[in-house]
C-alpha positions in Angstrom: 183.8 24.2 -16.1 181.7 21.7 -14.1 179.3 24.7 -12.9 179.1 25.9 -16.7 178.7 21.8 -17.8 175.4 21.7 -15.1 173.9 25.0 -16.8 174.5 23.0 -20.1 173.0 20.3 -19.2 169.5 22.0 -17.6 169.4 24.0 -20.4 169.1 21.1 -22.5 166.6 19.2 -20.5 164.8 22.2 -20.2 165.0 22.6 -23.9 163.9 18.7 -24.4 161.4 18.9 -22.0 159.5 22.4 -23.6 159.5 20.2 -26.8 158.3 17.2 -25.1 155.3 19.1 -23.8 155.1 21.4 -26.4 153.8 17.7 -29.0 151.9 16.7 -26.0 150.1 19.7 -26.8 148.8 18.0 -30.2 146.8 16.1 -29.4 144.8 15.9 -32.9 143.6 18.0 -36.0 142.6 21.7 -34.6 139.4 21.7 -36.1 136.9 24.8 -37.5 133.2 23.1 -37.3 130.3 24.5 -40.0 126.2 23.3 -39.5 124.1 26.1 -41.4 122.2 23.0 -42.8 118.9 22.7 -41.0 116.4 25.2 -39.2 119.7 26.8 -37.2 123.2 28.9 -38.0 126.5 26.7 -35.5 129.6 26.9 -35.3 132.3 25.3 -33.0 136.6 24.5 -32.9 138.1 21.5 -31.8 141.5 21.9 -30.0 143.0 18.8 -28.6 139.8 16.5 -28.7 137.7 18.8 -26.0 135.1 22.1 -27.9 135.8 25.1 -27.7 133.5 28.3 -29.1 130.5 26.5 -29.8 127.9 28.8 -30.7 124.3 27.8 -32.1 121.1 30.0 -32.3 118.1 29.3 -34.2 118.1 30.5 -37.3 115.6 29.9 -40.2 116.7 33.3 -42.5 120.2 34.9 -41.9 122.8 32.6 -42.1 124.5 34.0 -45.6 124.7 37.3 -43.6 125.5 35.9 -39.7 127.7 32.5 -40.7 131.3 35.1 -41.0 130.7 36.6 -37.9 129.7 33.5 -35.4 132.7 31.9 -37.4 135.3 34.5 -35.8 133.4 34.8 -32.4 133.9 30.9 -32.1 138.0 31.5 -33.2 138.3 34.7 -30.3 136.5 32.4 -27.9 138.7 29.5 -28.2 141.9 31.8 -28.4 143.7 30.2 -31.6 143.8 32.1 -35.1 142.9 30.9 -38.3 146.3 30.4 -39.0 146.0 27.3 -36.1 143.0 25.4 -37.9 144.0 21.8 -39.5 141.2 21.5 -41.2 136.9 22.5 -41.7 134.3 20.0 -41.3 130.9 21.1 -42.8 127.4 19.5 -42.4 126.6 17.9 -46.1 122.2 17.8 -45.1 120.4 16.1 -45.4 118.9 19.7 -45.2 117.7 22.8 -46.5 119.1 23.3 -49.9 119.9 27.1 -49.1 121.4 26.1 -46.0 124.0 23.2 -47.2 125.1 25.7 -50.0 125.9 28.7 -47.5 127.9 26.3 -45.4 129.4 24.6 -47.8 130.5 27.4 -50.0 132.2 29.4 -47.2 134.0 26.0 -46.0 135.2 25.8 -49.3 136.2 29.1 -49.6 138.3 29.0 -46.4 139.5 25.6 -47.1 140.9 27.1 -50.9 142.5 30.5 -49.0 144.2 28.4 -46.5 145.0 25.7 -48.1 143.9 22.6 -45.5 141.2 19.6 -46.3 137.3 20.3 -46.0 135.7 16.9 -44.6 131.7 16.7 -44.8 129.3 15.3 -41.7 126.3 14.7 -42.5 123.4 16.1 -40.8 121.7 12.7 -39.7 124.8 11.4 -37.9 125.2 14.6 -36.0 122.2 14.6 -34.3 122.7 10.5 -33.7 126.3 11.4 -32.6 124.1 14.7 -29.5 122.3 11.6 -27.9 124.0 10.8 -24.8 124.7 7.7 -23.1 122.0 7.9 -20.1 119.7 8.1 -23.4 120.5 5.6 -25.0 121.9 2.8 -22.8 122.5 0.5 -26.3 119.2 1.2 -27.3 118.9 1.7 -31.4 118.9 5.1 -33.1 116.3 6.2 -34.6 116.9 9.9 -36.6 114.1 11.7 -38.2 114.8 15.4 -39.5 111.8 18.2 -41.3 112.0 18.1 -44.4 109.1 21.3 -44.5 107.2 18.3 -46.7 104.9 15.6 -45.4 108.2 13.4 -46.3 111.1 13.4 -43.3 114.8 12.9 -43.3 115.8 9.4 -41.9 118.6 7.1 -41.1 119.0 3.7 -38.6 122.4 3.3 -36.1 122.7 1.1 -34.0 124.0 1.1 -30.2 127.0 2.0 -30.8 125.9 5.1 -33.4 127.1 3.0 -36.5 124.4 3.6 -39.6 122.6 0.4 -39.9 120.8 1.8 -43.1 121.2 5.0 -45.6 119.8 8.1 -45.5 116.1 8.2 -46.9 113.5 10.9 -47.5 110.6 9.2 -46.8 106.9 8.9 -44.9 107.1 9.2 -41.1 105.4 5.2 -41.3 108.2 4.3 -43.9 110.6 5.8 -41.7 109.6 3.3 -38.3 109.8 0.1 -40.2 113.6 1.5 -40.7 114.3 0.9 -36.9 115.4 -2.9 -36.4 112.7 -4.9 -34.3 112.9 -3.8 -30.7 112.8 -0.6 -28.2 114.4 2.2 -30.3 115.4 6.3 -29.0 113.6 8.8 -31.2 116.1 11.9 -32.4 115.2 14.8 -34.8 113.1 18.2 -35.0 110.9 15.6 -36.7 110.4 12.8 -33.6 107.2 14.8 -32.8 106.0 13.2 -35.8 107.2 9.9 -35.6 106.2 9.7 -32.0 102.1 9.8 -33.8 103.0 7.6 -35.9 104.3 4.9 -33.7 101.2 5.2 -31.2 99.8 1.8 -32.8 103.6 -0.1 -33.3 104.3 -2.7 -32.1 107.9 -2.1 -31.3 108.7 0.4 -28.4 109.8 4.0 -29.7 110.8 6.8 -26.9 112.1 10.4 -27.2 115.0 11.9 -25.9 116.9 14.9 -24.8 119.1 15.3 -27.8 119.2 18.7 -29.2 116.8 18.1 -32.5 119.3 20.1 -35.2 122.7 19.1 -35.3 125.5 21.3 -33.1 128.5 22.0 -34.7 131.2 20.6 -32.0 129.6 17.2 -32.2 130.2 17.3 -36.5 133.8 19.2 -35.3 134.1 15.2 -33.1 133.0 13.0 -35.9 135.3 14.4 -38.9 137.8 14.1 -36.0 137.4 10.5 -35.1 137.9 10.3 -38.9 140.3 12.1 -39.6 143.0 10.0 -39.8 141.6 6.8 -42.6 140.0 9.2 -44.3 136.4 8.3 -44.1 134.9 11.9 -44.3 132.4 12.0 -46.1 132.9 14.4 -49.3 131.8 18.3 -49.3 129.2 17.9 -51.7 126.1 18.4 -50.9 123.2 16.0 -49.4 119.9 15.9 -52.1 117.6 13.3 -51.0 115.3 14.6 -52.8 114.4 17.2 -55.7 114.4 21.0 -54.9 111.6 22.4 -55.2 112.4 24.9 -57.7 112.7 22.4 -60.9 115.1 24.3 -63.8 113.1 24.8 -66.9 114.0 22.1 -68.6 112.7 20.2 -66.4 109.0 21.3 -65.9 108.1 20.0 -70.2 107.0 22.1 -73.2 106.4 25.4 -72.8 103.1 27.4 -73.7 102.3 28.9 -77.0 
C-alpha cells in the first residue's frame, strides 16, 4: 500500500512538474512577422521572445510570388506549424505602394484563415529598433527611408527609441530639422542623402551600422512588446504621399 501511495504521489508530482514546465515554456505570443513594404522581403517567427527562422532578401520585384515560400521556410526553420501562431505582425509603411499592399493582403488573408489577430508596425520604427546600443549610446535617432522621389520618409526617435515626431514625407533638409538639438544617429537606406544635406548643419549627424531596411525579426519584437496593451498599429497602409498613378477622376477634365 505504501509503495502504491508513493508511486501515485510521484506520478502526481511528475505530472505537476510537466504542467509547470509547459506553462513556463510559453512566454509571450508566438508571432509570424512579414515585411514587404520596401525593396526587400523578410519573414520571421518570434517564439518566447526569441527570433527564429528569420529570412531577408533584397527584392524590388517578385515579392508576391516569393512571400508564401518565405513564410513556409521561416515556419519550418523555427520548427512550428501555422497552427502554433498566435498572431501576425506586418509592416504598414511608409514605403512602396505595391509592397505594402502585398504584405497587408497576405497577412489579412492568413489571419482570417486562422482567426488570429493581425497587427501593424511602422517601417520607420522597425529600422530604429534595429539600431544597436553600442551605436546609439543614448543618442537620438533620425530614420530616413528612400521614397524613390525627391522627398524621403523620415521620423525622429529619442534615446529610448520612442517617437519624437510623426512620420513625414519631406525634403532631406527638412528631415534634419525633425531631430532635436544635439548629436543624432542616422539610420535607413536614405542616410547618404541626409549626410550630404547635413554637411553644413550646426549639429552633428552620424551614420550607424543598423540595417537600412526593416527586418521581420524587429517587426515581431515590436509587436510582442505592445501585444498586451493593444497599442500596435491597425493593419492598414501608412500613406505619406499620393500614389504615382492617380485615379481618373483626379486627373481633371478629359480632353474632347
